[in-house]
C-alpha positions as CSV (number, residue, x, y, z in Angstrom):
1,X,-40.9,-5.2,-31.1
2,X,-38.3,-2.5,-30.8
3,X,-36.9,-2.1,-27.3
4,X,-37.6,1.5,-26.2
5,X,-34.4,1.4,-24.0
6,X,-32.3,0.7,-27.1
7,X,-30.7,3.8,-28.6
8,X,-31.4,4.3,-32.3
9,X,-28.2,4.3,-34.4
10,X,-27.4,7.2,-36.6
11,X,-28.4,7.1,-40.2
12,X,-24.8,7.0,-41.4
13,X,-24.2,3.8,-39.4
14,X,-27.4,2.2,-40.7
15,X,-26.3,2.8,-44.3
16,X,-22.9,1.5,-43.7
17,X,-21.2,4.7,-44.7
18,X,-18.0,5.9,-43.0
19,X,-16.9,2.4,-42.0
20,X,-13.2,3.1,-42.8
21,X,-13.2,6.3,-40.8
22,X,-14.9,4.7,-37.9
23,X,-12.4,1.8,-37.8
24,X,-9.5,4.3,-37.8
25,X,-11.1,6.3,-35.1
26,X,-11.6,3.1,-33.0
27,X,-8.0,2.1,-33.5
28,X,-6.8,5.5,-32.3
29,X,-9.0,5.3,-29.2
30,X,-7.7,1.8,-28.4
31,X,-4.1,2.9,-28.9
32,X,-4.7,5.9,-26.6
33,X,-6.3,3.6,-24.0
34,X,-3.5,1.2,-24.2
35,X,-1.0,4.0,-23.6
36,X,-3.0,5.4,-20.7
37,X,-3.4,2.0,-19.0
38,X,0.2,1.2,-19.6
39,X,1.4,4.5,-18.0
40,X,-1.0,4.0,-15.1
41,X,0.2,0.4,-14.5
42,X,3.8,1.5,-14.5
43,X,3.0,4.3,-12.0
44,X,1.1,1.9,-9.7
45,X,4.0,-0.6,-9.9
46,X,6.5,2.0,-8.8
47,X,4.4,3.3,-6.0
48,X,3.4,0.0,-4.4
49,X,7.0,-1.2,-4.6
50,X,8.0,2.2,-3.0
51,X,10.4,3.0,-5.8
52,X,9.5,6.7,-5.3
53,X,11.1,6.7,-1.8
54,X,14.8,7.3,-1.6
55,X,16.4,5.3,1.3
56,X,18.8,7.2,3.4
57,X,22.3,5.7,4.1
58,X,24.0,5.0,7.4
59,X,25.6,8.5,7.3
60,X,22.3,10.3,7.2
61,X,21.8,13.2,9.7
62,X,21.0,12.0,13.2
63,X,17.6,13.8,13.1
64,X,16.5,11.7,10.2
65,X,15.2,8.1,10.1
66,X,17.7,6.0,8.0
67,X,17.1,2.8,6.2
68,X,20.9,2.3,6.0
69,X,21.2,2.2,9.8
70,X,18.2,-0.2,10.0
71,X,20.0,-2.5,7.6
72,X,23.1,-2.5,9.8
73,X,21.0,-3.7,12.8
74,X,19.3,-6.2,10.5
75,X,22.5,-7.8,9.3
76,X,23.6,-8.3,12.9
77,X,20.3,-10.0,13.7
78,X,20.0,-12.2,10.6
79,X,23.6,-12.8,9.4
80,X,25.8,-12.6,12.5
81,X,23.2,-14.2,14.7
82,X,21.7,-17.2,13.0
83,X,18.6,-19.0,14.2
84,X,16.3,-16.8,16.3
85,X,13.8,-19.5,17.1
86,X,12.7,-20.5,20.6
87,X,15.2,-22.9,22.1
88,X,18.1,-21.8,19.8
89,X,21.0,-19.8,21.2
90,X,20.4,-17.2,18.5
91,X,17.3,-16.0,20.2
92,X,19.1,-15.2,23.4
93,X,22.0,-13.6,21.4
94,X,19.4,-11.4,19.6
95,X,17.9,-10.4,22.9
96,X,21.2,-9.3,24.3
97,X,22.1,-7.4,21.2
98,X,18.8,-5.5,21.4
99,X,19.2,-4.8,25.1
100,X,22.8,-3.6,24.5
101,X,21.7,-1.1,21.9
102,X,18.9,0.2,24.2
103,X,21.3,0.5,27.1
104,X,23.6,2.5,24.9
105,X,20.8,4.9,24.0
106,X,19.8,5.3,27.6
107,X,23.4,6.1,28.6
108,X,23.7,9.0,26.2
109,X,20.2,10.4,26.4
110,X,19.9,14.0,27.6
111,X,18.7,15.1,31.0
112,X,15.3,16.0,29.6
113,X,14.6,12.3,29.1
114,X,13.7,9.5,31.5
115,X,14.8,6.2,29.8
116,X,14.0,2.8,31.3
117,X,15.1,-0.5,29.9
118,X,14.0,-3.9,31.2
119,X,14.6,-7.5,30.4
120,X,11.7,-9.6,31.6
121,X,10.7,-13.3,31.6
122,X,7.0,-14.0,31.2
123,X,5.0,-17.1,32.0
124,X,1.3,-17.8,31.7
125,X,-1.5,-19.7,30.0
126,X,-4.6,-18.9,27.8
127,X,-6.9,-20.3,25.2
128,X,-7.6,-18.9,21.7
129,X,-9.5,-19.9,18.6
130,X,-7.2,-20.5,15.7
131,X,-8.4,-21.7,12.3
132,X,-11.8,-22.5,14.0
133,X,-10.1,-24.8,16.6
134,X,-9.6,-24.0,20.3
135,X,-6.0,-24.0,21.3
136,X,-4.9,-23.9,24.9
137,X,-1.3,-22.8,25.6
138,X,0.9,-22.8,28.7
139,X,4.3,-21.2,28.6
140,X,7.2,-20.4,30.9
141,X,10.2,-18.0,30.8
142,X,9.9,-16.4,27.4
143,X,12.0,-13.2,27.2
144,X,10.8,-9.7,26.4
145,X,12.9,-6.5,26.2
146,X,11.0,-3.3,27.0
147,X,12.1,0.3,26.7
148,X,10.1,3.3,28.0
149,X,11.0,6.8,26.8
150,X,9.4,9.7,28.6
151,X,10.1,13.2,29.9
152,X,12.0,13.7,33.2
153,X,8.9,14.7,35.0
154,X,6.8,11.7,34.0
155,X,5.2,9.3,36.4
156,X,5.0,5.5,36.2
157,X,1.2,5.6,35.9
158,X,1.2,8.1,33.0
159,X,-0.8,7.0,30.0
160,X,1.6,5.7,27.3
161,X,1.7,4.7,23.7
162,X,3.3,1.4,22.6
163,X,5.1,0.2,19.5
164,X,5.4,-3.6,19.4
165,X,7.5,-6.0,17.2
166,X,8.9,-9.5,17.7
167,X,12.5,-10.6,17.4
168,X,11.9,-14.4,17.1
169,X,11.8,-15.8,13.6
170,X,10.0,-18.8,12.0
171,X,11.7,-22.2,11.7
172,X,14.1,-22.5,8.8
173,X,14.0,-18.7,8.0
174,X,16.5,-16.0,8.8
175,X,13.5,-13.7,9.4
176,X,14.9,-10.6,7.8
177,X,11.5,-9.1,7.0
178,X,9.5,-11.2,9.5
179,X,10.3,-9.7,11.8
180,X,13.9,-8.6,12.0
181,X,13.0,-5.5,9.9
182,X,10.4,-4.6,12.6
183,X,12.9,-4.8,15.4
184,X,15.6,-3.0,13.6
185,X,13.2,-0.3,12.6
186,X,12.2,0.1,16.3
187,X,15.8,0.4,17.3
188,X,16.3,3.2,14.8
189,X,13.1,4.8,15.8
190,X,14.0,4.9,19.5
191,X,17.4,6.4,18.5
192,X,15.7,9.0,16.4
193,X,13.4,10.1,19.3
194,X,16.5,10.7,21.5
195,X,18.8,12.2,18.9
196,X,16.1,14.5,17.4
197,X,15.6,16.2,20.8
198,X,11.8,15.5,20.6
199,X,10.5,14.8,24.1
200,X,7.2,12.9,24.0
201,X,4.3,14.5,25.9
202,X,3.2,10.9,26.9
203,X,5.6,8.0,27.5
204,X,6.5,5.8,24.5
205,X,7.0,2.1,25.2
206,X,8.9,-0.1,22.8
207,X,8.1,-3.8,23.3
208,X,10.6,-6.2,21.7
209,X,8.8,-9.5,22.3
210,X,10.6,-12.8,21.9
211,X,7.8,-15.3,21.2
212,X,5.3,-14.3,18.5
213,X,5.7,-17.2,16.2
214,X,4.6,-19.6,18.9
215,X,1.0,-18.4,19.1
216,X,1.7,-14.8,20.3
217,X,3.1,-15.8,23.7
218,X,5.4,-12.8,24.2
219,X,2.7,-10.2,23.8
220,X,0.3,-12.1,26.0
221,X,3.0,-12.3,28.8
222,X,3.6,-8.6,28.6
223,X,0.0,-7.4,28.6
224,X,-1.0,-9.7,31.5
225,X,1.9,-9.4,33.8
226,X,4.0,-6.2,33.2
227,X,3.7,-3.3,35.5
228,X,3.1,-0.9,32.6
229,X,0.4,-2.9,31.0
230,X,-2.5,-0.8,32.5
231,X,-0.9,2.4,31.3
232,X,-1.1,1.7,27.5
233,X,-3.7,3.9,25.8
234,X,-2.9,3.0,22.2
235,X,-0.4,0.9,20.2
236,X,1.0,0.1,16.8
237,X,1.9,-3.5,16.0
238,X,4.4,-3.8,13.1
239,X,4.7,-7.0,11.2
240,X,5.6,-8.5,7.8
241,X,4.0,-11.1,5.6
242,X,6.3,-10.2,2.7
243,X,9.6,-8.5,2.0
244,X,8.4,-4.9,1.6
245,X,6.3,-2.6,-0.5
246,X,3.8,-0.3,1.0
247,X,3.2,-0.7,4.7
248,X,-0.5,-1.8,4.8
249,X,-2.8,-1.0,7.7
250,X,-4.6,-4.4,7.7
251,X,-6.4,-3.9,11.1
252,X,-7.4,-1.0,13.2
253,X,-9.6,-0.2,16.2
254,X,-11.5,-0.5,18.4
255,X,-13.1,2.7,17.2
256,X,-12.1,4.8,14.2
257,X,-9.8,7.3,15.8
258,X,-6.6,5.3,15.3
259,X,-7.2,5.1,11.6
260,X,-8.1,8.8,11.5
261,X,-4.8,9.7,13.1
262,X,-3.0,7.5,10.6
263,X,-4.9,9.2,7.7
264,X,-3.9,12.7,9.0
265,X,-0.2,12.1,9.8
266,X,1.3,9.2,7.7
267,X,3.7,10.5,5.2
268,X,3.2,7.5,2.8
269,X,-0.3,6.3,3.7
270,X,-1.2,2.8,2.7
271,X,-4.5,1.8,4.2
272,X,-7.9,0.5,3.1
273,X,-10.9,-0.3,5.2
274,X,-11.6,-3.3,3.0
275,X,-8.3,-4.9,4.1
276,X,-9.7,-5.2,7.6
277,X,-12.8,-6.9,6.3
278,X,-10.6,-9.4,4.3
279,X,-8.1,-10.1,7.1
280,X,-10.3,-12.6,8.8
281,X,-10.1,-15.1,6.0
282,X,-6.3,-15.1,6.2
283,X,-5.1,-18.2,8.1
284,X,-2.8,-16.4,10.5
285,X,-2.7,-13.8,13.3
286,X,-0.6,-11.1,14.7
287,X,0.0,-9.6,18.2
288,X,-2.7,-7.1,17.4
289,X,-5.2,-9.8,18.3
290,X,-3.9,-10.0,21.9
291,X,-3.8,-6.2,22.5
292,X,-7.0,-5.2,20.7
293,X,-9.3,-8.2,20.8
294,X,-8.7,-11.3,22.9
295,X,-7.1,-10.0,26.2
296,X,-7.6,-6.2,26.2
297,X,-9.4,-3.8,23.9
298,X,-6.7,-1.2,23.5
299,X,-7.1,0.9,20.3
300,X,-4.3,0.4,17.8
301,X,-3.1,-0.3,14.3
302,X,-1.7,-3.4,12.7
303,X,0.7,-2.5,10.0
304,X,2.4,-5.1,7.8
305,X,4.6,-5.5,4.7
306,X,2.5,-7.4,2.1
307,X,4.6,-7.6,-1.1
308,X,7.0,-10.4,-1.8
309,X,5.0,-12.9,0.1
310,X,6.8,-15.7,-1.7
311,X,9.8,-15.1,0.6
312,X,7.6,-15.2,3.8
313,X,8.5,-17.9,6.3
314,X,11.1,-19.4,3.9
315,X,14.9,-19.5,3.8
316,X,14.8,-16.7,1.2
317,X,13.6,-14.1,3.7
318,X,17.0,-12.4,3.7
319,X,18.3,-8.8,3.7
320,X,19.1,-9.0,0.0
321,X,15.5,-9.7,-0.8
322,X,14.0,-6.7,1.0
323,X,12.5,-4.0,-1.2
324,X,14.6,-0.8,-1.1
325,X,12.7,2.2,0.2
326,X,10.1,0.2,2.1
327,X,11.8,0.4,5.5
328,X,12.5,4.1,4.9
329,X,8.8,4.8,4.3
330,X,7.8,2.7,7.3
331,X,10.2,4.5,9.6
332,X,9.1,8.0,8.5
333,X,5.5,7.0,8.9
334,X,6.1,5.6,12.4
335,X,7.9,8.7,13.6
336,X,5.0,10.8,12.5
337,X,2.5,8.4,14.1
338,X,4.3,8.3,17.4
339,X,4.2,12.1,17.6
340,X,0.5,12.2,16.6
341,X,-0.7,9.5,19.0
342,X,1.2,10.9,22.0
343,X,-0.3,14.3,21.4
344,X,-3.8,13.1,20.6
345,X,-6.7,14.1,22.9
346,X,-8.4,10.8,22.0
347,X,-5.6,9.0,23.9
348,X,-6.9,10.5,27.1
349,X,-10.5,10.5,26.2
350,X,-10.6,6.8,25.4
351,X,-8.7,5.9,28.6
352,X,-11.3,7.7,30.7
353,X,-13.9,5.2,29.6
354,X,-13.9,2.8,32.5
355,X,-15.8,-0.2,31.0
356,X,-15.9,-2.0,27.8
357,X,-19.6,-1.1,27.3
358,X,-18.8,2.6,27.8
359,X,-15.9,2.4,25.4
360,X,-18.2,0.9,22.8
361,X,-20.2,4.2,22.8
362,X,-17.1,6.2,21.9
363,X,-16.6,6.2,18.1
364,X,-17.4,2.5,17.9
365,X,-18.1,2.3,14.2
366,X,-15.1,1.9,11.9
367,X,-14.7,4.5,9.3
368,X,-14.4,4.2,5.6
369,X,-10.9,5.0,4.3
370,X,-8.5,4.4,1.4
371,X,-5.3,5.8,0.1
372,X,-4.5,7.1,-3.4
373,X,-1.1,5.7,-4.4
374,X,0.4,6.4,-1.0
375,X,0.0,10.2,-1.7
376,X,-3.0,11.0,0.4
377,X,-6.0,9.3,2.1
378,X,-9.7,9.7,1.8
379,X,-11.4,9.3,5.2
380,X,-15.0,9.6,6.2
381,X,-17.2,8.3,9.0
382,X,-19.6,5.4,8.7
383,X,-22.6,7.8,9.2
384,X,-21.5,10.0,6.3
385,X,-20.9,6.9,4.2
386,X,-24.6,5.9,4.5
387,X,-25.5,9.2,2.9
388,X,-22.7,9.2,0.3
389,X,-23.1,5.6,-0.7
390,X,-26.9,6.0,-1.0
391,X,-26.5,8.6,-3.8
392,X,-25.6,6.0,-6.6
393,X,-28.6,3.9,-5.5
394,X,-30.8,6.9,-5.8
395,X,-29.4,7.7,-9.2
396,X,-30.0,4.2,-10.4
397,X,-33.6,4.3,-9.1
398,X,-34.2,7.6,-11.0
399,X,-32.4,6.5,-14.2
400,X,-35.5,5.2,-16.0
401,X,-37.1,8.7,-15.6
402,X,-34.0,10.5,-16.9
403,X,-33.6,8.1,-19.8
404,X,-37.1,8.7,-21.1
405,X,-37.6,12.4,-20.0
406,X,-39.6,14.3,-21.3
407,X,-41.4,11.8,-23.5
408,X,-42.1,9.4,-20.7
409,X,-45.1,7.1,-20.7
410,X,-46.0,4.3,-18.3
411,X,-45.2,1.7,-21.0
412,X,-41.8,3.1,-21.8
413,X,-40.9,3.6,-18.2
414,X,-41.9,0.1,-17.2
415,X,-40.0,-1.4,-20.1
416,X,-36.9,0.6,-19.2
417,X,-37.0,-0.5,-15.6
418,X,-37.3,-4.1,-16.5
419,X,-34.4,-3.8,-18.9
420,X,-32.2,-2.2,-16.2
421,X,-33.1,-4.9,-13.7
422,X,-32.3,-7.5,-16.3
423,X,-29.0,-5.8,-17.0
424,X,-28.2,-5.9,-13.2
425,X,-29.0,-9.6,-13.0
426,X,-26.9,-10.4,-16.1
427,X,-24.0,-8.4,-14.8
428,X,-24.3,-10.2,-11.4
429,X,-24.2,-13.5,-13.3
430,X,-21.2,-12.3,-15.2
431,X,-19.3,-11.4,-12.0
432,X,-20.0,-14.8,-10.6
433,X,-18.7,-16.5,-13.8
434,X,-15.7,-14.1,-13.7
435,X,-14.7,-15.8,-10.4
436,X,-15.9,-19.3,-11.1
437,X,-14.3,-19.9,-14.6
438,X,-10.7,-18.9,-13.5
439,X,-11.1,-21.2,-10.5
440,X,-12.2,-24.1,-12.7
441,X,-9.4,-23.3,-15.1
442,X,-6.8,-23.3,-12.3
443,X,-8.2,-26.7,-11.1
444,X,-7.9,-28.2,-14.5
445,X,-4.4,-26.9,-14.9
446,X,-3.4,-28.9,-11.9
447,X,-4.1,-32.1,-13.9
448,X,-1.2,-31.2,-16.2
449,X,1.4,-29.5,-13.9
450,X,2.6,-29.8,-10.3
451,X,3.6,-26.1,-10.2
452,X,0.3,-25.0,-8.7
453,X,1.4,-21.5,-7.6
454,X,4.2,-20.5,-10.0
455,X,2.3,-17.3,-10.5
456,X,2.9,-16.4,-6.8
457,X,6.6,-15.9,-7.4
458,X,6.1,-14.4,-10.8
459,X,3.0,-12.1,-10.5
460,X,2.9,-11.2,-14.2
461,X,1.9,-14.8,-14.9
462,X,-1.3,-14.2,-13.0
463,X,-2.4,-11.8,-15.7
464,X,-2.1,-14.4,-18.4
465,X,-3.5,-17.2,-16.3
466,X,-6.6,-15.5,-14.7
467,X,-7.4,-12.3,-16.5
468,X,-8.5,-13.7,-19.9
469,X,-10.7,-16.4,-18.3
470,X,-12.2,-13.8,-15.9
471,X,-13.0,-11.5,-18.8
472,X,-14.5,-14.4,-20.7
473,X,-16.8,-15.1,-17.8
474,X,-17.8,-11.5,-17.4
475,X,-18.8,-11.2,-21.1
476,X,-20.6,-14.5,-21.6
477,X,-24.0,-13.2,-20.3
478,X,-23.6,-10.1,-22.3
479,X,-23.0,-12.0,-25.5
480,X,-25.7,-14.7,-25.1
481,X,-28.4,-12.4,-23.8
482,X,-28.2,-9.2,-25.8
483,X,-29.5,-6.0,-24.2
484,X,-29.1,-2.4,-25.1
485,X,-25.9,-0.6,-24.1
486,X,-28.0,1.5,-21.7
487,X,-29.3,-1.7,-19.9
488,X,-25.8,-3.2,-19.6
489,X,-24.3,0.1,-18.3
490,X,-27.0,0.9,-15.8
491,X,-27.4,-2.7,-14.7
492,X,-23.7,-2.8,-13.7
493,X,-24.1,0.7,-12.2
494,X,-27.0,-0.6,-10.0
495,X,-25.1,-3.7,-8.9
496,X,-22.0,-1.8,-7.7
497,X,-24.2,0.9,-6.1
498,X,-25.8,-1.8,-3.9
499,X,-22.4,-3.3,-3.1
500,X,-21.0,0.1,-2.0
501,X,-24.0,0.5,0.2
502,X,-23.0,-2.8,1.9
503,X,-26.4,-4.4,1.7
504,X,-26.5,-8.1,2.4
505,X,-26.8,-10.4,-0.5
506,X,-30.0,-11.9,0.8
507,X,-31.5,-8.4,1.1
508,X,-30.4,-7.6,-2.5
509,X,-32.0,-10.7,-3.8
510,X,-35.3,-9.9,-2.0
511,X,-35.2,-6.5,-3.5
512,X,-34.6,-7.9,-7.0
513,X,-37.4,-10.4,-6.6
514,X,-39.8,-7.7,-5.4
515,X,-38.9,-5.4,-8.3
516,X,-39.1,-8.1,-10.9
517,X,-42.4,-9.3,-9.5
518,X,-43.8,-5.8,-9.4
519,X,-42.9,-4.9,-13.0
520,X,-43.9,-8.3,-14.4
521,X,-47.4,-7.7,-12.9
522,X,-47.4,-4.1,-14.2
523,X,-46.4,-5.3,-17.7
524,X,-49.2,-7.8,-17.7
525,X,-51.7,-5.2,-16.8
526,X,-50.4,-2.5,-19.1
527,X,-49.0,-4.4,-22.0
528,X,-51.0,-7.6,-22.1
529,X,-48.0,-9.6,-21.0
530,X,-46.2,-9.0,-24.3
531,X,-42.7,-8.4,-22.9
532,X,-39.5,-10.4,-23.6
533,X,-37.5,-11.7,-20.7
534,X,-34.4,-13.8,-21.5
């Protein structure tokens, strides 16, 4: 029986005529696609490695953020001062260098500023869940350096905005990216605020905390004991799990307004709401957790370097291995964000909510957002996403009508619906195989080599190791169980429509079972059960 959903081939094809011309046309199309995808890949590579950002040198104008000046601080912290781990003299030397730089800025600030610099020792205890285990920590005398920049008419209780970074480093690592680059960027940013003549409408606090690698102790000590802890209305935590690239917003909230401000003001935006959903599976944490989740629920952003992760927490995390342009882009973004947050009405609105329950009513749902090659961001609310993401599902549901219109009958419609559902199930199976087969191939490869992650330091190897096997898994169901091109296309379309709608897998399976059961019954009634399935 001919499948009504299968398009009839043109007569020329059936007769075999024009084969040479068709092959030449196909070759031209493939060549054009190869050129297009090659150009797109090159563009994406340049963008995510921030090759399009020109770093400014140490002699850049004082009113500009300069990566060159950041690197000068960074060399002092990572080359001249070795070993910034707790218990090492290098950590105290780094703290004194930071405080000396801040004291110098305070001494030359104009009369329109009120600059306060403090060196504090924090002690305390708390419990946290880390890697599904409860960890209880008690600590004493960890050093933080705090700077507060405000106008000369500000009060101690004025609502403030905080930028946080840690100056301790992991064991055995110089910590150039993690997180010397953060601290050096904060030093340059604080200088820029003063030298540019911009006076913040709300105080800006720079927290240089000295104990992040040891389970976030420095941030906990600050937020639980410092006199300014209750004035913080929003914050940005800057981190690094790599040596550069685009500065990814990996966590945001509570509420969607911090990510909205980022979308509106970041010069080189790099953010994706999916990153926040994925962050929970990463075996690590940042100070964002202390400020926004465990101890307080201050709205904020967690921004990290993600490329060059093979240098992370190793002896190769050096100044020479930083990606040029990354720090420049981070600094320009941060300056814009500090201005935007301190001028935001949401900073005051959120602070007026006296209880956690009341705060939950203010813009609680996270928004949907993503950037396009760090050029601009697309941002829309969760409510709008329910409407927008429902449209593809509606199109999929109506597709059987469109495909057979105007010559539609109950028989042709039911056959088309069953074909599309089969296409969706086959594509789902293909996606599962596209994940499973590369994983099995990687496990088998371990039997023949000890270099389990050589692709991590050489990302191009990942394409040869995983992409072919993934494509094979994706196409296996398509080859074994032949369907029309319409069924394959609309089946994939339906699957991804449901995924974008963020329905739970169990719900999707129940819907599939209901649809399949309905149309099997319908086919039995209308067609006498004469319908092929697999």
